[in-house]
C-alpha positions as CSV (number, residue, x, y, z in Angstrom):
1,X,103.5,68.9,142.7
2,X,101.2,67.2,139.9
3,X,102.7,65.8,137.0
4,X,101.9,67.5,133.8
5,X,101.9,65.4,130.5
6,X,105.4,66.1,128.5
7,X,104.4,68.1,125.0
8,X,102.8,71.2,124.7
9,X,99.7,70.8,126.2
10,X,97.9,70.4,122.8
11,X,94.2,69.1,122.5
12,X,93.8,67.5,119.3
13,X,90.1,67.1,119.3
14,X,87.8,68.6,116.5
15,X,88.2,68.5,112.4
16,X,90.7,71.2,110.8
17,X,89.2,73.3,108.6
18,X,92.2,73.6,105.9
19,X,93.3,77.6,105.5
20,X,96.3,76.4,103.4
21,X,97.0,74.9,100.4
22,X,100.6,72.7,100.6
23,X,100.8,74.4,103.6
24,X,101.2,77.7,102.3
25,X,98.8,80.6,104.0
26,X,95.8,81.7,101.5
27,X,95.3,85.4,100.6
28,X,92.0,87.3,101.5
29,X,89.2,85.6,99.8
30,X,86.6,87.3,97.7
31,X,83.8,85.0,98.7
32,X,81.1,87.0,100.9
33,X,80.6,84.1,102.9
34,X,84.5,83.4,104.1
35,X,85.0,86.9,105.0
36,X,81.9,86.7,107.2
37,X,79.9,89.1,105.1
38,X,76.9,87.7,104.8
39,X,73.5,89.2,103.9
40,X,72.0,90.1,107.2
41,X,73.9,92.3,109.9
42,X,74.5,90.5,113.3
43,X,74.0,92.6,116.3
44,X,77.4,92.9,118.6
45,X,78.3,94.7,121.1
46,X,80.8,97.1,121.3
47,X,83.8,94.9,121.6
48,X,82.7,92.6,118.3
49,X,81.1,89.6,120.4
50,X,77.4,88.7,119.3
51,X,76.8,86.3,122.1
52,X,78.9,83.9,124.4
53,X,79.9,84.7,128.0
54,X,82.2,87.7,127.4
55,X,79.8,89.3,125.7
56,X,77.9,90.2,128.8
57,X,80.3,92.7,130.4
58,X,79.7,95.3,132.7
59,X,82.1,97.7,131.1
60,X,82.6,101.3,133.0
61,X,81.2,104.1,130.6
62,X,83.7,106.6,130.1
63,X,82.4,110.2,129.2
64,X,83.4,111.6,125.4
65,X,85.5,114.7,126.9
66,X,87.6,112.7,129.6
67,X,88.2,109.9,126.7
68,X,89.4,112.7,124.0
69,X,91.4,113.7,126.9
70,X,93.0,110.6,127.6
71,X,93.8,110.2,123.7
72,X,95.5,113.3,123.4
73,X,97.7,112.6,126.6
74,X,98.5,109.1,124.8
75,X,99.2,110.5,121.7
76,X,101.8,112.8,122.9
77,X,103.4,109.8,125.4
78,X,103.6,107.8,122.4
79,X,105.6,110.7,120.3
80,X,108.1,110.5,122.9
81,X,108.1,107.2,124.2
82,X,111.7,106.8,125.3
83,X,111.5,110.0,127.4
84,X,108.3,109.2,129.1
85,X,109.6,105.6,129.9
86,X,112.9,106.9,131.1
87,X,111.4,110.0,133.5
88,X,108.2,109.3,133.9
89,X,107.4,105.9,133.8
90,X,105.2,106.2,137.0
91,X,102.7,108.1,134.7
92,X,102.7,106.0,132.1
93,X,101.7,102.9,134.9
94,X,98.9,105.0,136.1
95,X,97.8,105.9,133.0
96,X,97.3,102.0,132.1
97,X,95.5,101.4,135.5
98,X,93.2,104.0,134.4
99,X,92.8,102.1,131.0
100,X,94.3,102.6,127.9
101,X,91.7,104.5,125.0
102,X,90.1,102.1,123.0
103,X,91.7,103.9,119.6
104,X,95.4,103.7,120.9
105,X,95.4,100.4,122.7
106,X,96.8,98.5,120.0
107,X,99.7,100.8,119.6
108,X,100.1,101.3,122.9
109,X,100.6,97.2,123.7
110,X,102.9,97.5,120.5
111,X,105.0,100.0,122.7
112,X,104.6,98.7,125.8
113,X,105.7,95.5,124.9
114,X,108.9,96.1,122.7
115,X,107.4,94.9,119.8
116,X,107.4,97.7,117.8
117,X,111.4,98.2,118.4
118,X,111.5,94.1,117.7
119,X,109.6,95.0,114.3
120,X,112.0,97.7,113.5
121,X,115.1,95.8,113.9
122,X,113.5,92.5,112.0
123,X,112.2,94.1,109.0
124,X,110.6,91.7,106.7
125,X,111.3,89.0,109.1
126,X,107.5,88.6,109.2
127,X,106.8,88.5,105.6
128,X,109.6,85.8,105.3
129,X,108.3,83.5,108.1
130,X,104.7,84.0,106.5
131,X,105.8,82.7,102.9
132,X,107.3,79.5,104.6
133,X,105.1,76.5,104.4
134,X,105.6,75.5,108.0
135,X,106.1,72.0,109.4
136,X,103.1,70.2,108.8
137,X,102.7,68.8,112.1
138,X,102.2,72.3,113.6
139,X,100.4,73.3,110.9
140,X,97.6,70.6,111.2
141,X,97.7,71.5,115.1
142,X,96.8,74.8,114.7
143,X,94.3,74.6,111.7
144,X,92.5,72.4,114.3
145,X,92.6,74.8,117.1
146,X,91.4,78.1,115.3
147,X,87.4,78.0,115.0
148,X,88.0,77.7,119.0
149,X,89.3,80.8,119.5
150,X,86.2,83.5,120.4
151,X,83.6,82.0,118.1
152,X,81.3,84.8,118.6
153,X,83.7,87.7,117.9
154,X,82.7,88.9,114.7
155,X,86.3,88.7,113.4
156,X,87.0,84.7,114.2
157,X,83.2,83.4,113.8
158,X,83.3,82.8,110.0
159,X,85.6,79.7,109.0
160,X,88.2,80.3,106.9
161,X,87.6,84.3,107.0
162,X,90.2,87.1,107.8
163,X,90.5,86.5,111.5
164,X,91.1,83.0,111.5
165,X,93.3,83.5,108.2
166,X,95.7,86.2,110.2
167,X,95.1,84.0,113.4
168,X,96.9,81.1,111.3
169,X,99.6,83.2,110.1
170,X,100.8,84.9,113.3
171,X,101.2,81.0,115.3
172,X,102.8,79.5,112.0
173,X,105.1,82.0,111.6
174,X,105.8,82.0,115.6
175,X,106.6,77.9,115.1
176,X,108.9,78.9,112.2
177,X,110.9,81.7,114.6
178,X,111.6,79.1,117.5
179,X,111.3,75.7,116.3
180,X,111.9,74.3,119.2
181,X,108.9,75.2,121.4
182,X,106.6,74.9,118.4
183,X,103.3,75.2,119.1
184,X,101.3,75.6,122.4
185,X,97.4,75.7,122.4
186,X,97.3,78.5,125.0
187,X,99.1,80.7,122.8
188,X,95.8,80.9,120.2
189,X,93.7,82.9,122.6
190,X,96.5,85.1,123.0
191,X,97.1,85.8,119.7
192,X,93.7,86.2,118.7
193,X,93.2,88.8,121.2
194,X,96.1,90.8,119.9
195,X,94.7,90.5,116.3
196,X,91.1,92.2,117.5
197,X,93.9,95.8,118.4
198,X,96.5,95.0,115.4
199,X,97.4,93.7,112.4
200,X,99.2,90.5,112.0
201,X,102.7,91.6,111.9
202,X,102.4,93.7,114.9
203,X,100.5,90.7,116.9
204,X,103.4,88.6,115.8
205,X,105.9,90.7,117.5
206,X,103.4,91.3,120.7
207,X,103.4,87.7,120.7
208,X,107.1,86.8,120.4
209,X,107.7,89.7,123.2
210,X,105.0,87.7,125.4
211,X,106.3,84.5,124.9
212,X,110.1,85.5,125.7
213,X,109.9,88.3,127.8
214,X,106.8,88.5,130.1
215,X,106.2,84.6,130.2
216,X,109.4,83.1,129.3
217,X,109.0,79.0,129.2
218,X,105.2,79.0,129.6
219,X,104.6,77.3,126.1
220,X,107.5,75.0,126.2
221,X,107.5,71.2,126.3
222,X,106.7,70.1,129.8
223,X,105.2,73.1,131.1
224,X,107.9,73.2,134.1
225,X,107.5,77.5,134.1
226,X,103.8,77.2,134.7
227,X,104.0,74.6,137.5
228,X,106.8,76.8,139.1
229,X,104.5,79.7,139.2
230,X,101.6,77.9,140.4
231,X,103.6,77.1,143.9
232,X,104.5,80.6,143.6
233,X,100.8,81.6,143.6
234,X,100.0,79.4,146.6
235,X,102.8,80.5,148.6
236,X,101.9,84.2,147.8
237,X,98.3,82.9,148.6
238,X,99.7,82.0,152.7
239,X,99.9,85.8,153.4
240,X,97.1,87.2,151.0
241,X,94.3,84.8,152.5
242,X,95.3,82.2,155.1
243,X,91.7,80.9,155.0
244,X,91.7,79.9,151.3
245,X,95.3,79.0,151.4
246,X,94.3,76.2,154.3
247,X,91.2,75.2,152.4
248,X,93.3,74.1,149.5
249,X,95.9,72.4,151.6
250,X,93.3,70.3,153.2
251,X,91.9,69.3,150.0
252,X,95.3,68.7,148.4
253,X,94.2,70.8,145.2
254,X,97.0,71.5,143.6
255,X,97.7,74.9,141.8
256,X,98.3,73.6,138.4
257,X,94.5,72.5,138.2
258,X,92.5,75.7,138.5
259,X,95.4,78.3,137.5
260,X,97.0,76.9,134.1
261,X,94.2,78.5,132.2
262,X,94.2,81.7,134.2
263,X,98.3,82.5,133.7
264,X,98.8,80.6,130.2
265,X,95.9,82.7,128.1
266,X,96.5,85.7,130.8
267,X,93.1,85.3,131.8
268,X,91.5,86.3,128.5
269,X,89.3,83.2,128.8
270,X,88.5,83.6,132.0
271,X,87.2,87.1,132.9
272,X,84.1,89.2,131.5
273,X,85.6,91.6,128.3
274,X,85.9,94.5,129.8
275,X,88.2,93.4,132.6
276,X,90.3,91.2,130.4
277,X,91.4,94.7,128.6
278,X,91.8,96.3,131.8
279,X,94.2,93.7,133.0
280,X,95.9,93.2,129.8
281,X,96.4,97.5,129.8
282,X,98.2,96.5,133.2
283,X,99.9,93.4,132.4
284,X,101.8,94.4,129.3
285,X,102.9,97.6,131.5
286,X,103.8,95.8,134.8
287,X,104.5,92.4,133.9
288,X,103.4,89.0,135.6
289,X,103.0,90.4,139.0
290,X,99.6,91.5,137.7
291,X,98.7,88.0,136.6
292,X,99.9,86.7,140.3
293,X,97.5,90.0,141.5
294,X,94.3,88.7,139.5
295,X,94.6,85.2,140.8
296,X,94.8,86.1,144.2
297,X,92.3,88.3,144.5
298,X,89.9,85.7,142.7
299,X,91.1,83.0,145.3
300,X,90.5,85.5,148.4
301,X,87.0,86.2,147.0
302,X,85.7,82.5,146.6
303,X,87.7,81.2,149.2
304,X,88.8,83.5,151.7
305,X,86.2,83.1,154.4
306,X,84.5,80.3,156.4
307,X,81.0,81.4,155.1
308,X,82.3,81.3,151.5
309,X,83.4,77.7,152.2
310,X,80.3,76.3,153.3
311,X,79.3,75.4,149.9
312,X,82.8,73.8,148.8
313,X,83.5,71.1,151.6
314,X,85.4,68.8,149.0
315,X,87.5,69.2,146.1
316,X,85.4,68.5,143.6
317,X,82.9,71.3,144.9
318,X,86.0,73.8,145.2
319,X,86.7,73.4,141.2
320,X,83.6,74.2,140.9
321,X,83.3,77.0,142.4
322,X,86.7,78.0,141.0
323,X,85.3,77.5,137.3
324,X,82.3,79.8,138.2
325,X,83.6,83.0,139.7
326,X,80.8,85.2,140.8
327,X,80.1,87.8,138.8
328,X,80.5,90.4,140.9
329,X,84.0,89.4,141.9
330,X,84.9,90.1,138.2
331,X,83.6,93.3,137.5
332,X,86.0,96.2,136.1
333,X,85.9,98.0,138.5
334,X,85.7,96.0,141.4
335,X,88.4,94.0,139.8
336,X,90.9,96.3,138.7
337,X,90.7,98.6,142.1
338,X,91.4,95.2,144.0
339,X,94.5,94.6,141.7
340,X,96.0,97.9,142.2
341,X,95.7,97.7,146.2
342,X,96.6,94.1,146.8
343,X,100.5,94.5,147.9
344,X,102.4,92.0,145.9
345,X,105.6,93.0,144.3
346,X,108.3,92.1,141.7
347,X,110.1,91.3,144.6
348,X,108.0,89.1,146.4
349,X,107.6,87.0,143.4
350,X,111.1,86.8,142.5
351,X,111.9,85.9,146.2
352,X,109.5,83.1,146.4
353,X,110.6,81.6,142.9
354,X,113.9,81.1,143.8
355,X,112.8,79.5,146.8
356,X,110.6,77.5,144.8
357,X,113.2,76.8,142.3
358,X,115.3,75.4,145.1
359,X,112.2,72.8,146.2
360,X,112.1,71.9,142.3
361,X,115.7,70.8,142.1
362,X,115.7,68.8,145.3
363,X,112.5,66.6,144.0
364,X,112.7,67.1,140.2
365,X,116.2,67.9,139.5
366,X,117.2,70.6,137.2
367,X,114.7,72.2,134.7
368,X,114.7,70.6,131.4
369,X,113.8,73.9,129.8
370,X,116.3,76.5,129.9
371,X,114.1,79.7,129.9
372,X,115.5,83.1,129.7
373,X,114.9,85.2,132.8
374,X,111.3,87.0,132.8
375,X,111.0,90.8,132.5
376,X,108.6,92.9,135.0
377,X,106.8,94.7,132.4
378,X,107.6,97.7,129.8
379,X,110.5,99.3,132.1
380,X,112.3,96.1,132.6
381,X,112.5,95.2,128.8
382,X,113.1,99.2,127.4
383,X,116.1,99.3,129.8
384,X,117.5,95.6,128.9
385,X,117.1,97.0,125.4
386,X,117.4,100.6,124.7
387,X,115.5,101.8,121.4
388,X,117.2,104.0,118.7
389,X,114.6,107.0,118.0
390,X,114.5,105.6,114.7
391,X,113.1,102.2,116.0
392,X,110.4,104.3,117.7
393,X,109.6,107.0,114.9
394,X,106.0,106.2,113.9
395,X,105.1,105.0,110.9
396,X,101.8,104.5,109.5
397,X,100.9,100.6,108.1
398,X,98.3,101.4,105.2
399,X,99.0,104.5,103.1
400,X,97.0,105.7,100.2
401,X,99.4,107.5,98.0
402,X,98.3,110.5,95.2
403,X,98.6,109.4,91.4
404,X,100.7,112.7,91.4
405,X,102.5,112.5,94.0
406,X,105.7,111.0,92.1
407,X,105.8,113.7,89.4
408,X,108.2,116.7,89.4
409,X,107.3,120.6,89.6
410,X,107.8,120.7,86.1
411,X,105.6,117.9,85.0
412,X,102.9,119.4,87.0
413,X,103.5,123.0,85.4
414,X,102.8,121.2,82.3
415,X,99.9,119.2,83.2
416,X,98.5,122.5,84.6
417,X,99.0,124.4,81.0
418,X,97.6,121.5,79.0
419,X,94.5,121.5,81.4
420,X,94.1,125.2,80.7
421,X,94.1,125.1,77.1
422,X,91.4,122.0,77.0
423,X,89.4,124.3,78.9
424,X,89.5,127.2,76.5
425,X,91.3,129.7,78.7
426,X,89.1,128.8,82.0
427,X,91.4,129.3,85.1
428,X,91.4,126.2,86.7
429,X,94.2,125.3,89.4
430,X,95.7,122.1,89.8
431,X,95.7,120.9,93.5
432,X,97.3,117.9,94.8
433,X,94.7,115.4,96.6
434,X,95.9,114.7,100.1
435,X,97.7,111.8,100.9
436,X,95.2,110.1,103.7
437,X,96.9,107.6,106.4
438,X,94.6,105.3,107.5
439,X,95.2,104.2,111.5
440,X,95.2,100.5,111.8
441,X,94.5,100.5,115.3
442,X,91.3,102.6,115.3
443,X,88.8,100.9,117.6
444,X,85.9,99.0,116.0
445,X,83.4,101.3,117.5
446,X,84.8,104.2,115.7
447,X,85.9,103.1,112.2
448,X,87.7,105.8,110.1
449,X,85.2,107.0,107.2
450,X,87.8,105.8,104.9
451,X,87.1,102.2,106.0
452,X,83.1,102.1,106.8
453,X,82.3,100.6,103.0
454,X,84.8,98.0,104.0
455,X,83.2,97.0,107.1
456,X,83.0,93.1,107.5
457,X,79.0,92.4,108.4
458,X,78.7,89.8,111.2
459,X,78.5,85.9,109.6
460,X,75.5,83.9,110.2
461,X,77.2,80.9,110.7
462,X,77.1,79.7,114.3
463,X,80.5,78.1,115.7
464,X,79.9,75.7,118.5
465,X,81.3,76.9,121.4
466,X,80.8,73.6,123.4
467,X,84.3,72.0,123.0
468,X,86.9,72.4,125.8
469,X,90.3,73.1,125.6
470,X,92.7,71.1,127.5
471,X,96.1,72.8,128.4
472,X,97.3,69.8,130.8
């Protein structure tokens, strides 16, 4: 196995753009340039990208009436989440495979991962962590990484803008929540994807669940868990594509050289955006087996025949092929179908995990990082930690209270009489304005009417994406 440098795989290049004052997270500013609200609107795609490789993704268009039906079904599931997971988990899985409606994706991810339950059981915890200054060592490293996360997305393109502030808050909070782990560079894109779909507090708890339940040990010092999973992927490839397996063995291409970023970032930096979202829908429902299936599909499609191997006669050429996989293999429709049809189960992964763990102990001794056993998806999580009905109760994040809502009936009656006198006997009904609840999970492409005046225009500031992250 390839040796991985100790530490959390952090690349320290780049100059930090300070978001803190004595270590404390700054609040949302009113400077239009900081907020990305510079006069002159930038054209973005429906996912919020104004450029970069992930903007050009051939997303499947879903008819509006079909989308409305799917939204209705998901709302029904979310309102009775425990019952659906207990009795109709197969249907939940099928609906995740079809793709979660964009308007409900954030809320669905929160429920699938168990982040909703964690948030309810630890109320005010995120606020407490957010108010703390954080370890200066991690704060400095996190600040250096902020501008590298999806610099062509409208949420993160402005230095010091709201997106980067929230990303800082979430990552800093995690280092305080798990000081023994600290921060790993590959956590930043994971947190950024979550922030595109949900508020900072929800993103924090989903990140906690991904790090502790879905991918335990991935972001710990030494990265032993990712090395083990690399060997598992390599062993499974022998069955899925013997040709690709022989080629990688012939050129002694270690798995960690090509799969580390794939798995640690959950393919968020590898696939077109439409494909990223579909993979995440399935990954957060079914667990890590989805990441293994994606990796196996890409290896099989890229190196799975003698014809394809003609252009990769050495280690360097093979690495180049895997760094620039042909677009037809990454398209949403093709990739999702291949993932669903590939017969690799949790049992296959666990069986190979024990085999690789035994080999590891023979060659390296015991693991230095004692990670909890991983859970294979939403069903395993909710079974291991059954939530109460109260934990699953939906609570709006933003509530606009009526100024009259706290008045008693007597006070309202008195106000009505005084109003009638003022209007010289004219009858005038006193009606309470409705309490509006804003859904924080709405799709960027379909903003609430209440929020339309708040939409942030794209920043004119262009950030370089030439810098490359190093996870090894």
